[in-house]
N, C-alpha and C positions, 0 to 999 in steps of 0.2 A: 505494501499498498503506499500512498505518500507519507511523505514525512515531511514537518516543517520547520524552522530553523528551533523551535522552544522542544522538541523532541529529545530526549536523553539518548545516550548510548553508551556501549562499553566499550573500554580501552584497556585491553587484559583485564586485570582484576577491578580496575577502575571504573565509576559510574563518571560520566561527564555531562552535566546537567542539563545542557542545549548545545546545538550545532553551530552557534558563534566561537570564532577561534582568533585570538590576537596571534598575528604572524609574527614572527621573530622577526625584529627590525634592528640593523646593525646599527650602533653608537647611539641607538633609542630606546631600547626595553628594557629599561631598568625598572626597578621595583616601582617606584612611583608612576611611570607609565602602565606597567600592568594593572596597580591598582584602580585607575581611570578607566582603565578596559572594562575592568570587573564592575565597577560602579557603573557605566553604560552596558553592561550585561552579557559579557564574555565570558562563558564557562569553561574555558580552558586557556590559559595564558602561557608565553613562551617567552623566553628571556632572550636579547640578543647575542650575538656566536660568541663563545667563549673558547680561547686554545686550551686544548688538552694538555699542552707543553706548559702553556703559563700556570696552569692548576699544579701537575705534577712538580714543577720547580720553584714552587711556592712563590709566585710574585704576589706580591702585596696588594697592589690596586686591584688584580685580577680577584684575590680571594675575600678582601673587605668589600670591595665595589660591586663586582660583577656577579657575586656567586651570594649577594645580600638578599634575603628572602624575609618580606615585612608580615608580621602575625596578619594585619589588616588584610591582607591579600587571600588570605584562607576565606575570610568571612564576608567581605564586601560582595555586593551584588546576589548572583546565585551560587557562589562558592565554586566548588570545582578544583580539581589539579593543576600545580604548578609545573611546566617543563621548565629544566635548564638545557640550552641548547649548545653542544660540545662541537669542535671539528678538530680534525686531526688524523693521521695515517697510520701512527705507529699502535700496535693492539695493547702492547704492554703500558705504556703510557695511557691509554686510554682506561684501560681497567685500573689504574692507578687513580686517574682523574676523576672516574666515574662515582669511584668510592667516597671523594672527599664531597663531590656534587650529593651524594646519598645525605653524608652528616650534614652537610648544609641545608638540608630540609626540602629537597625537591621532591618529587612524587612521580617525575619521569625524566627519564635522559632522554633528548633530541638529538638526534646526529644530522651534520650538514653533510649532506653527499650531492649538495647542487648550487653551491656559489660559485659564478663565474669570475670573480674578482681573480685576477693572475696573481696578485702575489700569496693568494690561498690556495689556489690551483698548483703554480710552481714549485710548492712543497710536497705536491701529492695528493694535498687534500682536497676539501669540497670536490666542485664537477670531474676535478682530476680521476675521482675514484671511479667514474663509471667506466673509465679503462681500464680498472683492475679490479674485477670483480671479487677475485678471492680476497684479496686485501679488504675489500669493504665488506665482506661477510665476517672479516676475523675482527674486525674493529666494532662491528655491533656487535657480536656475539661478546666480545670483552667487555663492553659497557654494560650488557647485562649482568655478566660474572661479577663486575666489579659493585656494581651499584646493587645488587639483588632490586632493581625496579624495572618496569616497564620500558622498553627500549622504541622509540619512533623513528624514523629516518627521513630527512627530506632530500628528494630526488626530484631533477629534471628529465624532459625527454631524453636529452642526449648532448653529446658536447657539441654536433656542429648539426645545421638545420637539416630535416631527413632523417637522421639519427632516432633511432629508438632503443638503444641499449637500456636507457633508463627504466623502461617497462619489464626489460629481461631482469636486471636487477631487483625492481621491486619483487619479484617472485622469490628469486632467490633469499633476499633478506628474509621474508616471510615464511619459506620453508626451510631453509638452513640456519638462519641466526636466530629465529625465533623473535622476531621483531613484532611489536604489540601493533601498529598501524603503520602507514605510509603517507606523509604529505608529499602530493605529486604536484610539481609544477610544469604543464604541459607546452613548455616553451624551451629551447636550447639554450645551451649554455653561451652559445654564440651570439645569439639576439638579444642576451640578458631581459631586460624588461619590454621588449619592442614585438610589434606584431601580435596579430592572434593566437590566443594559445589554443592549441589542438586537443579540442575538448572530446575529438572523437577517439583519440588515444587514449586519455583520460580514462574514457567509459571502456576500454579494453582491459584497462588495468583494473578498475573496479570490478569488474566480471572475473578477471583471471586470480584472483586474490580472494583468500577467507578473511583477510584482517579489514579491519576499517581502512578507506582511503581519505584523506583530508585534501580537498582541491585548494590549492592557492595559486596566487596569479590573475590579473586581468577581472579582478572584482570590483569594478569602480561604481557599478551602481545597482540598483534592485534587479535589472533584468540579468545581468551577469552573474548575479548570486543565485538567483531563480534557475 
């Protein structure tokens, strides 16, 4: 049947109270922005992208500011889980960082495997993991092992226009790494945020997976969201 934006859903063992999700916004999604999103009705909020290496090596700004979760976030608006988004390409470092994030009070580890920014991709993280699915699966598995929390992964359709390796990786992450949900941005890393998202590919991913799929990208008006 039809669902609307107020319908709750299951993300692993967690119940998300509605279908409005604050996307991870680089340089923006700190605890105060997440709190405002909660007050305006978001049932799931996600932090800005945080480096697994910075956590592992104890960077003070990262630990104090980026991993800060406010008690108010839990109870404002509809309530619901809080995800911290990590990026990195080393499974051992991800395992360690994910453990720290769990201690900080996160409910979910979200992994960014879609970031198109060159400074992230050149380290082998972000969308570069689309080309290295074995490492991507190992990183996702390590995040779950380290944290004991549900893991979600943000993916793009592929690295270049017309590529669909993101859809293949989504399937492997669900089946082999046990991720609890996939966030899917149906644009290639090459086009970043331009052009029309490939909603037909997104629909294929939804049909192929047994876990929930969160659609991201191109939702600028009511029609785009419906």
